[in-house]
DOPA-679259 format. One line per 3 residues: number of its first residue (from 1); their letters; for each residue x, y, z of N, C-alpha, C, CB. Coordinates in pm, whole numbers, plus 50000, padded with zeros to 5 digits. Glycine has a CB too. Example, Ala and Ser with C-alpha at 12.3 -4.5 7.8 and 13.67 -1.06 7.14 Angstrom:
% residues 2
1 = AS = 51319:49431:50780:51230:49550:50780:51320:49670:50780:51131:49553:50905  51285:49775:50708:51367:49894:50714:51290:50003:50787:51408:49940:50572
***
This chain:
% residues 244
1 = XXX = 73475:55411:79636:73544:55451:79480:73542:55289:79415:73746:55534:79491  73600:55241:79434:73576:55090:79400:73499:55001:79455:73672:55030:79406  73468:54865:79392:73400:54795:79432:73479:54647:79474:73301:54800:79342
4 = XXX = 73461:54539:79504:73552:54433:79539:73563:54401:79378:73492:54304:79656  73447:54362:79298:73485:54321:79151:73553:54409:79078:73377:54292:79072  73552:54549:79075:73611:54613:79000:73768:54638:79080:73519:54732:78964
7 = XXX = 73780:54591:79234:73954:54605:79230:74032:54441:79222:74014:54695:79405  73942:54336:79188:73992:54263:79158:74034:54233:78989:73930:54196:79224  73989:54326:78903:74039:54364:78776:74198:54432:78774:73931:54467:78720
10 = XXX = 74201:54487:78873:74270:54596:78884:74368:54531:78943:74214:54711:78948  74376:54468:79033:74464:54387:79143:74536:54286:79037:74359:54295:79281  74415:54204:78952:74533:54100:78917:74528:54114:78751:74500:53918:78981
13 = XXX = 74501:54261:78684:74533:54272:78598:74655:54211:78511:74520:54356:78616  74759:54314:78561:74881:54331:78583:74968:54238:78685:74880:54452:78615  75057:54279:78690:75118:54238:78820:75197:54412:78920:75266:54096:78758
16 = XXX = 75149:54389:78990:75142:54492:79099:75244:54477:79198:75013:54491:79167  75304:54635:79208:75379:54630:79374:75330:54588:79464:75410:54737:79440  75382:54511:79574:75267:54510:79705:75210:54681:79741:75363:54436:79874
19 = XXX = 75259:54793:79727:75228:54887:79756:75063:54989:79713:75340:54921:79725  75095:54918:79562:74982:54951:79482:74889:54862:79541:74998:54937:79328  74908:54770:79585:74762:54635:79586:74716:54692:79705:74797:54427:79608
22 = XXX = 74804:54759:79761:74727:54770:79923:74606:54943:79914:74912:54802:80090  74710:54972:79798:74607:55129:79777:74518:55094:79739:74635:55248:79685  74523:54989:79621:74349:54974:79548:74305:54911:79659:74311:54869:79387
25 = XXX = 74345:54841:79745:74245:54758:79844:74190:54869:79928:74323:54633:79946  74280:55011:79938:74202:55099:80060:74133:55221:80007:74310:55156:80179  74111:55185:79861:74032:55274:79757:73860:55151:79726:74170:55300:79569
28 = XXX = 73877:55048:79791:73736:54961:79772:73629:55070:79880:73757:54753:79846  73499:55069:79830:73402:55125:79875:73331:55003:80048:73298:55144:79715  73330:55071:80098:73306:55171:80144:73482:55291:80189:73202:55109:80266
31 = XXX = 73499:55394:80145:73654:55419:80154:73690:55524:80317:73704:55521:79983  73732:55463:80352:73758:55525:80465:73884:55473:80564:73634:55521:80529  73849:55502:80691:74024:55413:80766:73980:55291:80797:74111:55479:80938
34 = XXX = 74097:55212:80756:74085:55060:80762:74213:55071:80883:74117:54955:80587  74171:54933:80999:74250:54882:81086:74327:54777:80960:74163:54812:81229  74485:54709:80967:74504:54596:80891:74476:54491:80960:74622:54584:80841
37 = XXX = 74347:54449:81046:74262:54305:81028:74191:54361:80917:74154:54239:81165  74111:54488:80907:74041:54452:80797:74064:54464:80628:73947:54508:80826  74209:54520:80630:74301:54539:80497:74310:54337:80479:74507:54656:80540
40 = XXX = 74299:54315:80570:74363:54166:80547:74265:54060:80521:74443:54116:80673  74125:54121:80559:73988:54078:80491:74001:54115:80344:73853:54156:80558  74030:54226:80345:74005:54250:80221:74110:54157:80107:74017:54407:80213
43 = XXX = 74225:54184:80153:74350:54036:80102:74274:53905:80023:74434:53943:80277  74217:53912:80111:74137:53743:80127:74042:53757:80015:74034:53700:80297  73959:53844:80009:73864:53881:79953:73890:53887:79782:73831:54002:80022
46 = XXX = 74003:53980:79759:74078:53973:79648:74132:53911:79553:74128:53995:79660  74149:53793:79669:74236:53677:79648:74356:53684:79658:74225:53626:79546  74434:53784:79726:74552:53817:79787:74558:53750:79889:74572:53939:79813
49 = XXX = 74670:53618:79897:74656:53575:80050:74808:53583:80103:74587:53408:80071  74899:53592:79957:75033:53584:80003:75046:53758:80076:75152:53538:79853  74964:53878:80008:74973:53976:80028:74987:53944:80204:74867:54055:79955
52 = XXX = 74821:53917:80195:74761:53931:80392:74876:53878:80513:74594:53794:80430  74987:53752:80488:75060:53745:80528:75197:53850:80583:75054:53677:80470  75178:53933:80443:75300:54054:80505:75300:54142:80579:75348:54128:80437
55 = XXX = 75378:54198:80634:75361:54324:80709:75314:54418:80660:75454:54369:80753  75190:54445:80690:75111:54546:80572:75202:54693:80668:74858:54542:80574  75172:54715:80771:75168:54873:80833:75328:54928:80765:75161:54878:81054
58 = XXX = 75438:54801:80758:75596:54789:80729:75578:54862:80565:75670:54589:80734  75484:54804:80494:75511:54840:80349:75453:55040:80309:75397:54697:80246  75279:55033:80411:75207:55134:80405:75286:55263:80490:75068:55089:80457
61 = XXX = 75411:55206:80579:75465:55296:80576:75575:55375:80502:75473:55283:80647  75597:55328:80356:75729:55331:80302:75610:55381:80158:75855:55159:80309  75444:55432:80198:75377:55495:80109:75305:55613:80135:75308:55419:80064
64 = XXX = 75496:55705:80163:75407:55820:80271:75402:55929:80163:75500:55885:80445  75267:56038:80170:75194:56100:80057:75075:56020:79994:75292:56128:79950  75076:55884:80007:74989:55800:79953:74862:55723:80019:75064:55722:79909
67 = XXX = 74958:55765:80133:74820:55722:80261:74882:55774:80349:74769:55552:80312  74810:55785:80491:74775:55843:80635:74774:55773:80710:74671:55899:80661  74830:55755:80834:74814:55615:80931:74698:55761:81032:75031:55512:81038
70 = XXX = 74590:55731:81080:74501:55796:81171:74475:55739:81300:74387:55810:81113  74430:55733:81365:74371:55663:81504:74312:55608:81466:74309:55714:81609  74178:55619:81321:74124:55474:81317:74148:55448:81223:74003:55437:81336
73 = XXX = 74312:55402:81140:74335:55357:81061:74405:55394:80941:74261:55329:81057  74452:55310:80865:74502:55363:80696:74433:55453:80640:74497:55259:80584  74437:55554:80579:74357:55613:80519:74419:55647:80366:74320:55721:80606
76 = XXX = 74391:55598:80237:74410:55665:80110:74437:55869:80080:74265:55610:80042  74526:55887:80043:74480:56044:80027:74525:56075:79879:74563:56161:80148  74520:56188:79861:74442:56292:79721:74590:56181:79612:74474:56582:79741
79 = XXX = 74703:56173:79693:74800:56108:79564:74785:55974:79556:74961:56128:79576  74745:55897:79643:74714:55757:79622:74543:55727:79539:74725:55688:79787  74477:55791:79568:74355:55832:79506:74443:55842:79325:74278:56010:79596
82 = XXX = 74498:55920:79308:74541:55931:79171:74570:55857:79097:74612:55981:79154  74695:55747:79204:74774:55653:79187:74649:55549:79115:74857:55609:79333  74544:55532:79231:74419:55407:79185:74345:55453:79083:74303:55365:79301
85 = XXX = 74355:55566:79025:74260:55607:78906:74374:55559:78797:74204:55796:78899  74476:55552:78781:74560:55559:78661:74583:55382:78666:74719:55677:78679  74558:55309:78784:74546:55175:78785:74460:55092:78732:74543:55148:78875
88 = XXX = 74341:55167:78750:74221:55100:78747:74226:55158:78548:74070:55169:78891  74244:55217:78516:74230:55299:78392:74302:55198:78333:74284:55458:78381  74408:55142:78344:74502:55039:78277:74440:54899:78274:74641:55030:78353
91 = XXX = 74292:54882:78394:74300:54767:78361:74124:54819:78316:74359:54637:78482  74095:54903:78225:73995:54873:78190:73893:54919:78292:74002:54750:78159  73916:54995:78373:73810:55044:78482:73774:55216:78453:73887:55020:78654
94 = XXX = 73719:55234:78388:73696:55393:78414:73593:55477:78544:73631:55436:78275  73662:55532:78604:73648:55588:78745:73557:55703:78683:73805:55638:78839  73621:55831:78596:73561:55922:78613:73418:55850:78492:73661:56070:78587
97 = XXX = 73387:55782:78425:73281:55728:78392:73157:55671:78489:73328:55646:78324  73214:55640:78570:73176:55519:78700:73058:55674:78792:73400:55436:78842  73171:55734:78844:73179:55854:78930:73073:55971:78878:73335:55910:78928
100 = XXX = 73083:55944:78741:73026:56093:78667:72808:56011:78676:73138:56127:78403  72850:55885:78603:72738:55807:78571:72608:55804:78746:72826:55625:78516  72799:55770:78856:72624:55746:78969:72581:55904:79039:72661:55604:79162
103 = XXX = 72697:56016:78999:72603:56131:79024:72515:56176:78939:72660:56231:79050  72524:56142:78843:72364:56156:78773:72310:56061:78752:72343:56212:78651  72325:55914:78783:72164:55858:78827:72116:55883:78947:72145:55713:78828
106 = XXX = 72159:55942:79050:72124:56042:79155:72023:56131:79162:72210:56111:79170  72028:56237:79055:71988:56300:79017:71789:56219:78989:72102:56343:78921  71876:56115:78894:71739:56021:78804:71686:55998:78896:71752:55880:78714
109 = XXX = 71656:55934:79004:71571:55856:79112:71502:55993:79165:71670:55755:79243  71525:56113:79129:71435:56255:79188:71418:56313:79095:71489:56360:79288  71351:56279:78986:71361:56320:78879:71157:56308:78903:71477:56225:78758
112 = XXX = 71090:56372:78904:70924:56329:78884:70866:56335:78728:70822:56446:78976  70871:56441:78623:70883:56483:78530:70944:56328:78425:70966:56616:78558  70836:56245:78353:70875:56145:78301:70958:56181:78156:70756:56062:78292
115 = XXX = 70923:56319:78093:71048:56317:78004:71173:56335:78045:71043:56401:77917  71178:56434:78153:71312:56468:78188:71373:56320:78209:71322:56572:78324  71290:56249:78288:71387:56150:78327:71406:56027:78260:71365:56117:78443
118 = XXX = 71374:56060:78118:71413:55956:78024:71511:56002:77969:71323:55913:77931  71526:56134:77990:71622:56162:77842:71771:56194:78010:71540:56383:77674  71782:56164:78076:71859:56149:78170:71887:56065:78226:71848:56195:78227
121 = XXX = 71825:55925:78218:71828:55806:78211:71907:55727:78048:71678:55783:78241  71863:55799:77942:71891:55767:77813:72069:55822:77810:71768:55853:77700  72142:55953:77919:72265:56009:77937:72326:55890:77971:72278:56123:78033
124 = XXX = 72264:55850:78082:72356:55806:78200:72376:55624:78111:72250:55818:78407  72316:55581:78083:72306:55465:77967:72412:55469:77896:72193:55473:77868  72416:55598:77785:72482:55615:77682:72652:55605:77766:72424:55765:77598
127 = XXX = 72666:55704:77844:72772:55748:77917:72827:55589:77952:72726:55857:78052  72758:55541:77999:72860:55427:78092:72882:55309:77911:72722:55307:78296  72792:55317:77846:72853:55234:77727:72924:55291:77620:72758:55168:77664
130 = XXX = 73026:55426:77681:73133:55514:77607:73036:55569:77451:73304:55394:77565  72966:55578:77484:72872:55665:77346:72884:55815:77409:72659:55608:77322  72980:55899:77384:73012:56007:77485:72929:56106:77404:73185:56048:77514
133 = XXX = 72946:56124:77224:72823:56225:77167:72687:56208:77234:72794:56198:77008  72616:56143:77231:72477:56064:77262:72482:56116:77425:72480:55859:77231  72555:56080:77489:72580:56144:77695:72540:56288:77645:72808:56143:77803
136 = XXX = 72673:56311:77588:72631:56523:77575:72495:56566:77533:72730:56621:77432  72410:56494:77400:72295:56537:77390:72133:56503:77446:72306:56535:77292  72189:56364:77520:72090:56334:77590:72100:56446:77736:72100:56167:77614
139 = XXX = 72166:56440:77777:72179:56494:77940:72156:56682:77921:72384:56443:78022  72195:56729:77785:72127:56836:77736:72017:56845:77745:72141:56857:77638  71936:56803:77677:71786:56755:77634:71713:56728:77788:71790:56589:77523
142 = XXX = 71761:56645:77874:71722:56658:77986:71725:56805:78092:71786:56559:78027  71848:56891:78131:71835:56969:78189:71745:57094:78099:71960:56983:78238  71761:57081:78004:71669:57179:77938:71516:57189:77918:71708:57181:77827
145 = XXX = 71484:57000:77915:71346:56988:77977:71325:57026:78146:71305:56833:77953  71419:57018:78168:71356:57055:78332:71348:57185:78367:71442:57001:78452  71434:57260:78274:71432:57424:78297:71284:57484:78262:71553:57504:78188
148 = XXX = 71239:57400:78109:71093:57427:78056:70982:57391:78178:71061:57325:77913  71026:57309:78238:70924:57226:78334:70916:57372:78468:71016:57025:78408  71058:57427:78516:71020:57533:78594:70970:57602:78565:71076:57584:78637
151 = XXX = 71015:57658:78438:70958:57789:78370:70776:57814:78352:71028:57783:78210  70722:57720:78304:70657:57653:78279:70507:57690:78419:70751:57519:78261  70565:57611:78498:70508:57566:78615:70517:57749:78721:70624:57401:78682
154 = XXX = 70649:57809:78713:70667:57872:78786:70644:58039:78784:70762:57827:78803  70710:58043:78638:70746:58201:78604:70696:58205:78400:70979:58237:78647  70563:58176:78364:70542:58155:78278:70460:58279:78224:70505:58041:78285
157 = XXX = 70364:58349:78319:70382:58486:78278:70448:58568:78253:70356:58533:78313  70603:58577:78368:70682:58681:78327:70784:58617:78193:70768:58736:78467  70791:58464:78136:70838:58458:78072:70785:58519:77914:70865:58360:78106
160 = XXX = 70636:58486:77886:70609:58550:77813:70579:58733:77759:70552:58483:77818  70595:58751:77934:70652:58890:77874:70784:58910:77833:70640:58991:77961  70828:58867:77887:70973:58914:77789:71043:58832:77696:71089:58946:77871
163 = XXX = 70969:58714:77644:71019:58681:77554:71040:58741:77417:70977:58601:77556  70896:58821:77372:70957:58928:77272:71038:58977:77214:70957:58989:77279  71107:59077:77360:71250:59142:77334:71340:59036:77277:71320:59202:77471
166 = XXX = 71339:58944:77269:71425:58881:77236:71402:58744:77093:71461:58843:77373  71260:58758:77056:71238:58663:76949:71118:58736:76905:71220:58501:76988  71080:58850:76812:71039:58950:76803:70874:58850:76714:71162:59075:76724
169 = XXX = 70916:58756:76683:70795:58650:76624:70703:58544:76700:70859:58563:76532  70733:58576:76843:70712:58539:76964:70595:58488:76956:70727:58629:77057  70526:58390:76985:70338:58357:77018:70338:58303:77150:70247:58222:76906
172 = XXX = 70284:58367:77218:70254:58355:77391:70215:58168:77401:70072:58487:77454  70310:58148:77458:70324:58019:77548:70221:57964:77636:70425:58036:77634  70126:57825:77585:70041:57800:77681:70062:57683:77733:69924:57811:77647
175 = XXX = 70104:57613:77656:70145:57477:77670:70284:57431:77669:70090:57414:77578  70392:57335:77799:70492:57381:77867:70605:57342:77697:70518:57284:78052  70497:57280:77600:70599:57203:77477:70596:57341:77427:70539:57052:77353
178 = XXX = 70524:57500:77444:70522:57520:77348:70656:57657:77376:70369:57533:77296  70720:57627:77472:70870:57695:77508:71007:57629:77428:70899:57671:77684  70953:57514:77383:71030:57422:77281:71050:57536:77177:70940:57275:77218
181 = XXX = 70955:57588:77114:70988:57717:77014:71077:57754:76981:70960:57816:77034  71103:57824:77139:71224:57902:77107:71364:57876:77141:71207:58010:77151  71488:57912:77078:71580:57872:77017:71669:57900:77179:71612:57953:76859
184 = XXX = 71745:57726:77180:71750:57795:77326:71895:57860:77386:71706:57676:77435  71933:57894:77321:72027:58035:77336:71954:58152:77379:72095:58081:77198  71871:58187:77302:71752:58247:77312:71688:58211:77479:71660:58189:77180
187 = XXX = 71644:58112:77496:71573:58048:77607:71619:58116:77726:71596:57897:77616  71776:58040:77737:71880:58069:77846:71886:58233:77917:72028:58036:77773  71833:58288:77821:71912:58464:77801:71774:58503:77858:71967:58552:77599
190 = XXX = 71653:58467:77817:71526:58489:77835:71506:58470:77998:71442:58391:77741  71545:58328:78023:71531:58312:78209:71639:58383:78250:71546:58145:78289  71724:58452:78227:71822:58533:78295:71763:58604:78335:71919:58587:78243
193 = XXX = 71697:58681:78243:71614:58817:78256:71520:58814:78350:71543:58858:78136  71436:58684:78356:71326:58674:78465:71372:58603:78610:71202:58584:78401  71484:58629:78615:71561:58550:78740:71527:58356:78737:71479:58634:78915
196 = XXX = 71499:58339:78700:71542:58184:78648:71698:58113:78700:71551:58195:78468  71769:58204:78627:71897:58135:78657:71942:58321:78648:71976:57981:78523  72132:58274:78663:72211:58354:78716:72285:58408:78598:72288:58293:78818
199 = XXX = 72338:58537:78564:72440:58539:78503:72515:58435:78448:72495:58590:78561  72600:58428:78511:72710:58315:78550:72725:58166:78478:72683:58281:78695  72562:58134:78540:72500:57959:78509:72528:58021:78378:72304:57878:78557
202 = XXX = 72401:58120:78356:72335:58176:78152:72494:58133:78097:72281:58441:78101  72627:58203:78117:72704:58217:78037:72806:58058:78075:72763:58375:78049  72776:57956:78173:72806:57875:78148:72732:57731:78030:72829:57876:78258
205 = XXX = 72594:57767:78082:72547:57686:77987:72537:57711:77833:72439:57664:78028  72594:57834:77830:72546:57877:77658:72688:57928:77629:72399:58024:77627  72786:57906:77703:72909:57923:77607:72953:57775:77643:73032:58063:77644
208 = XXX = 72950:57685:77736:72995:57546:77745:72940:57402:77665:72978:57528:77876  72795:57430:77790:72738:57299:77756:72679:57314:77591:72609:57260:77877  72618:57391:77646:72547:57435:77401:72598:57386:77331:72567:57590:77292
211 = XXX = 72716:57472:77366:72828:57460:77242:72864:57288:77198:72995:57544:77305  72904:57244:77336:72928:57119:77333:72850:57021:77237:72917:57086:77455  72710:57069:77337:72610:56969:77262:72542:56950:77102:72505:56986:77334
214 = XXX = 72585:57155:77066:72634:57137:76946:72726:57089:76841:72634:57186:76939  72806:57087:76925:72955:56967:76835:72892:56813:76824:73148:56939:76968  72817:56814:76982:72806:56609:76945:72660:56576:76833:72752:56486:77156
217 = XXX = 72582:56712:76821:72498:56725:76805:72432:56706:76588:72504:56842:76898  72518:56750:76562:72607:56737:76415:72688:56699:76338:72640:56780:76386  72709:56637:76258:72797:56577:76098:72944:56732:76175:72650:56637:75834
220 = XXX = 73048:56604:76249:73193:56702:76208:73326:56629:76233:73207:56849:76310  73439:56641:76283:73496:56608:76345:73586:56598:76453:73498:56599:76307  73464:56668:76506:73523:56666:76653:73549:56534:76743:73430:56744:76732
223 = XXX = 73647:56554:76825:73664:56446:76898:73633:56415:77003:73744:56425:76905  73547:56350:77128:73477:56376:77281:73560:56259:77328:73282:56362:77308  73586:56303:77415:73647:56221:77545:73570:56205:77633:73754:56272:77615
226 = XXX = 73621:56073:77754:73520:56101:77846:73545:56206:77944:73489:55988:77912  73656:56301:77989:73682:56387:78118:73601:56486:78027:73861:56430:78186  73598:56508:77940:73510:56605:77829:73339:56606:77896:73513:56515:77633
229 = XXX = 73282:56486:77843:73190:56454:77911:73130:56472:78027:73199:56389:77908  73223:56393:78134:73241:56409:78277:73220:56554:78311:73381:56360:78324  73231:56646:78249:73272:56793:78324:73147:56863:78268:73442:56881:78274
232 = XXX = 73082:56812:78138:72959:56851:78090:72846:56813:78179:72940:56797:77961  72856:56726:78247:72736:56638:78274:72760:56697:78445:72751:56433:78227  72874:56732:78456:72906:56785:78631:72832:56910:78624:73092:56821:78688
235 = XXX = 72864:56993:78514:72820:57125:78466:72668:57154:78499:72845:57133:78311  72560:57067:78436:72447:57050:78460:72410:56979:78585:72406:57002:78363  72481:56898:78657:72438:56870:78753:72373:56942:78901:72512:56814:78755
238 = XXX = 72561:57044:78861:72565:57154:78940:72460:57270:78922:72689:57201:78924  72399:57303:78835:72346:57393:78751:72198:57390:78762:72392:57370:78618  72196:57267:78715:72025:57289:78619:72012:57166:78735:71989:57243:78376
241 = XXX = 72055:57046:78759:71918:56902:78827:71935:56902:78939:71926:56723:78791  72033:56961:79019:72108:56990:79137:71974:57084:79178:72280:57066:79119  71897:57166:79160:71858:57314:79186:71682:57347:79155:71964:57415:79073
244 = X = 71638:57239:78997:71519:57245:78985:71457:57127:79023:71491:57281:78874
***
């Protein structure tokens, strides 16, 4: 959840109670059950020698709901995770951006198409730099490029048969780039019709992801925050990047 460097920023950014300090220490990667001796080692690594000398088990016993003691050690629970996220945000450590970026980066490494990979790489870089509009646009472009590649490699004949029903001026696509002649909204509709995506996925992509891309890709007064972008990226990961 947190690197040791991020934990230091949170722990030393403002004065924290002992309980909150321990929650942060339990949230350091790798997150999992920690024996007291391991927590003391993390105290030393994070520059908290005074905390290491305290009765850590006694402090954690009073953190009911935030942690749980199992046979393998102390574990941070959901309430504790939410508390750490709040503390991290106060210290300008944005875990929402971090986790979404990591998820998207994992899919970047598995992509083989250079064009798609370049779009998604730029989306990750923009997201990390808080360039949220650009992150939405590039992540969408990467997802569409991946769908184009899948259709061209596996469903081109079916696509060319179905396409005229949705675009009366459609000319047969012979190259992957030709698929870009169709409006993205119509392209998704054709993809559903030929079985590339299901109805629910089409609705998510058309009514949520594409609409946000349009809002970010054109001049307007819409305000975009990291949570909206993280949700957008998560939808693309689950419905496109992890499947094609």
